[in-house]
N, C-alpha and C positions, 0 to 999 in steps of 0.2 A: 804807544804803550809797550812796555816790555813784558815778556811772559816768563821771566826768570824764576818767579815764585809760584808758577802754576804747578799742579801736581805732575810729576814726571815718573815714568816707569823705568827704573834702573835695575841693575842686577840684584841689589839688595831687596828691592820691592818684589821682584820675581821670586827670589829665594823665600821671602816671607810668605808670599801667596801660596807657593807650592809646598810649604812645610807640612800642612795636614796630610798630604799624600805620602810624603816621606815617612811620617809617623804612623799613619793609620791605613795606608794603602787606599783601595777603592772606597772604603768607608769615609774617607776624608774629602771625597769629591764635592759634596754639597758645600762644605766650608770653602773650598777653592772657588766654586761658582759664586758664592756670596762675596768673597773678597774681590774677585774680578769685577762683578757688577757694581759693588760699592765704590771701587776705585773709578770705574767708568762714569758713574753718576756724579762723583765729586768733580771730575774733569769737566763734565758737561755743565754742572752748575757754575763752575768758574767761567766757562765760555758764556753762559747765560748772563752772568753778572759783569762780564768784561773786566774781571780782576781776580787775582789770585788771593789766597788766604792771607789776611792782614795787610794786603797790598794797598798802598795809596795810589789812586788813579783818578784822573779827571774824567775818564770814560766809564767809570763804575756806574752801573745801572741800579744797584741795590745791594743788599747785604745777606750773608748767610744767616740762617736762623735755626741752627741745630738739625736734628734728624727725627724722623718718624719711623717706627718699626713697622715692617710689613712682611708677611710671609707669602711666597709664591710657590706654586707647584711646578716641579720639573720632572723629567723622566728619571732623574737621580733621586728624587724625593723632595720634601719640602725644604725650601731655602729661606732663611731669615735674613732680610735686608735692612739696611739703615738708609732710608730714602732722604736725601738732603732737602731741607726746607729753605725758603727765602722770605725776605720782607722788603717792603718799600720798593717793589718792582712788579713786573708782570708775573703771573703765576708760572711756576716751573714744573713741567711734567717730564720726568726722564723718558727719553724716547724708547728705551728697551722695555719699559713697562707698558708701552702702548701696543706692542706687538701682541696679537691675540685678543685685544680688547674690543675690536670693532664688532665681532660677531656676538660677544657677550652683551655688549650694550644694545645691539639691535634686537637680540632675543629678549632682553629685559623690557625694551620699549614695546615690542609686539605683544608680550604677555600683559604688560601694564595697560595697554590700550584696551584689551579685552576686559580687564578687571574694572577699569573706570567706566566703560560703556555698559556695565551691568550684565555682561554675558558670561562672566566667569563661573567656573564650577569650583568645588572644594579642591580638586586637583590643581587647577590653575592658581588658586590662592596659595596652595602649598609651594608651588613653583616660585611664585612671587616672593614668598618669605625667604626661600633659599637663595634667590638671586639678589634681592635687595636688602633683606634683613629688617625692613621697616615699611610702613605704609608710604605710598608715593602719590603725589597729587597730580591732577591733570596738567597743571602748569609745568611741573617738573618733566612730565612725559613729553609735552609739546616742545619744550626747550631742548631736551635730549634728542628728540626726533629731528628737529631742525638742524642741530649741530651735525648729526650723523648724515643727514641727507646732503648737506653741502660737500662733505668729504667723499661720500660714495658716488654722488653724481659726477664729481670731478674725476673719479676713477673710471666710471663708465664712459665718460666722454674723452678720456685721454687720447692723444694722438697715437696712431699705430704705424708700423713700418712694413718692411717686407716680410710676408708670411707665405711659406711654401705649401703648408698643409693645414687644412681646416677641419676640425671635428665638431659636429653639431648634434645636439640632442634636446629633448624636451621631457618634462615631467609635469605632473598635475598636483596642485594643492587646493585645499578647500578655503574659499573666501566668502565672507558674509556680505551680501549685497541686498539692500532694501529689505532686510529681515529674513532673507533666504540664503541658504548655503549653496554655492555653485562651485564647479571645478574651474580652476584658472590655470592656464598653461604657462610654464616657466621655461623660456628658451635660453640655452647657454651655448657659447662658442669658445672653443679652445684652439690655439694656433701654435704651430711649430715654425720657427724662423729659419733663416738660411744657415745659422750656426748650430741648429739641432736643439735649441732651447725652447721649452714650451711655456705658455702663459695662458691665463684665462682672458680672453679678449673682451667679453661683455656678456650681459644677460638682459632679458626683457620679459615683461609680464603682460599677458592679455587673456581675454576670456575664451579665446579659441586658438587652434593651431592651424588656421586657414592660411591659404597662400599669401594673403595680404599681410598677415603678421610676420611670416617668414621673410617676405619680400622687404618689408620695412626694416626688419632686423639686419638682413644682409646688406641692404643699401647703407645702413648706418655705419657698418664696418668699413665700407669703401669710402664713405664721406670722411671718416676719421683717418684716412690715409693708408689703409691696408692695400698692398699691391704685391705683384709677383706670385699670386696664387696658382698652384698647379694641380692640387689634389684635395678632394673633399670626401669625408667619411661621415656617414650617418645611417640611421635606420630609415625604413621606407615610410616616413611620416607623411600624413595627408597634407598636400599642398607644398611640401618641401621641394620635391623634384621640379615642380612647375616654377617655383620661386628661383631655384638655382639656374634653370634654363633661361629665365628672364633677366636675372641680375648678373649671373656669372657664366655666360655661355662659353663653351670651349674648354671649361675646366673638367678634368676627369672626376667622375663621381663613383665612389666605392660604397656599395650597400654593405652594411655591417654583417660579417659572416656569422657572428654569434646569434644575431637576431634571425638570420636566415635559417639557422639550425633550429631555433625555437619555432619559427613559423612552419617549418616542414612537419613538425610533430602533429599539428592540427589536421593534416591531410592524410594521416595514416589511419586506416580502419581496423587494423589488427594490432593489438597491444604488443604481441610478441615480436613484432617487426621494428619497434621503435629504436632499439639499440643498433640493429643491423643498418637501418636507414641512416642513423646518425654517423655511424662509422664510415659508410659509403660516401656521405657528403663530405666528411672530414678528409677522406682520401682524395677527393676532387680538389678541395681547397689546398691540400698539402702538395699538390703537383709542382714540379719544378718550373713549369712555364704554362702560358695560356693554351698552347696547342695541346699539351698533354691533359690539361684540365678539361678541355672541350672533348677530347677523345674519351676520357673516363665518364664524363657526363652522359655522352651518347650511349655508352655501355649500360649505365645504371638506369637511364630512362627506359631502355629496351627491357632491362631486367624486371622493372616494376610495371610495365605497361599492361601486362595481362592480368595481374592480381591486384594491383593498386593503380588503376587508371587515373584517378584524380591526382594522386601523388606524382605520377610520372609526368602528367601535363603541367603541374605546378613547377616541378623541378626544371623542365625544359624552358619554361617562361621566366623563371625567377633566379635560378642559380647563376646564370651568366652575369647578373648585376653585381656579383661578388668577385668578378674577375679583373676589375680595373687595377687591383693591387699588383698584378703581374707586370704592369708597366714600370714598377718601381724597382730599384736595386734590391737584391736579395736581403741585405741587412736591415732594410726598412720595412719589409712586408709584415713581420710578426706584429709590430706595434701599430700598423696602419690598416690592418685588414678588418678591424673591429672598432667600435666606438667605446670600448671598455674603459678608456681613459675618463670619459664623461660618466659612464655607469658608476665608477668609483666615486666621482664627485657627487653624483646624485645621492649615493648612500650617505655621504657626510652631511649633505643638506637635509636629508630625511631625519637623521639623528637629532637635528636641532628643531626642525619644523614639527616633529612629533610632540614636542613639549608645548607648542602653541595650539595644535589641533586645528582650529578654524581661525584664519586670519581676519581681523576686523575690516580690512580693505586691501586693495591691490598694492598700494604704496608700502604697506607694512610687510607684505611678502617680498616685494622688490628690495626693500631695505635689508631684511635679514639675509636673503640670498646674496645680495651684493657684498655684504660684510663677510660672509663665509668665503665666497669665491675670491674676493680681493686678497684675503689673507693667505689662501691656498696659492694664489698666483704669486704672491710675494715670495713664498717658500720655493716655488718652482723656478722663478727668475733668478734667485740667488743660489740655487742648487746646481747639481751637475747636469751635463747635457743629457737630453732624453733620447736623441737619435744621432746616428752617424749618417750625415748627409752626403757623404762621398758618392758621386755618381749622379746625384740629382742636382747638385750645385757645383759649378766649376771652381 
């Protein structure tokens, strides 16, 4: 088959596409976006049909069937598209319109499950109306859930490669079990590879944050091929340290310095000392090397030992758990001394789970979290490098 009649981008096409910018400046950007996406979808439809416009071909799989108008929201504003349609062939879904859809579908399914099970409130019904625009049946919800689960399970089970740094965190969501509402832990792992690129490696749901859950989660990362790990960052989660020692012995563990700062506040008995203590701990963490950090810690432990004995004892026992980062090259320390990377992810998850409130089951929570995290990971993996790995990687 020849491709001589397929849509091609030449200088004339480029000039036509950019004309709105020439005429309207920045205000013409949405028109440019629309033209580019429309052109890309036409090319993709031709690939789907295995034939160009009006082209005779024995390999043709179907026929073009006009266009359907659709508006999408972008950072530049609303963009009006002409989505190509097909007939006498498998359904055609433009790939660029699938980006960002997984979490929307997962959210819709989660809310719909609640609605159908009869546990919805007026607020949930309002969300359903905004998301779907119409009543949805249990059969539709079940089908949508099954389709999503296949895609998201494939993402959670995808093979992994060399990961140099691992960031771990957990958050809790409400799940309905046997008529009762219980807290369910959502574990998430992010990784940074030898090129300095980051990705979300996986997520897991369980009713506890016990060692066995963490252990199974970490073992699953290794089973999927993760290797070369040198550094782990996390908060002091219950059971996590024991799981790391059992599954990944010999890997340096960094306790999140941000959480250490927060934990310290609960050991201060005088309110007017909170700012001073925070500044002193920050001075320790900002030291140029571990020896200086240890020297400063000794000074501040002595400083507070007489008036804040509980705090001084806590600092001596816990602050050193935030020193592993000194083993890394200077340019890597700022981004690997805390688990803030995952804290930001958790905020994005919370924005979506807040709409659900109480999940109807564990799978519903896992589905929505996986959808959100997989799309974020897609953006990370196609974006710029997160870290300069020079010094850690030869």
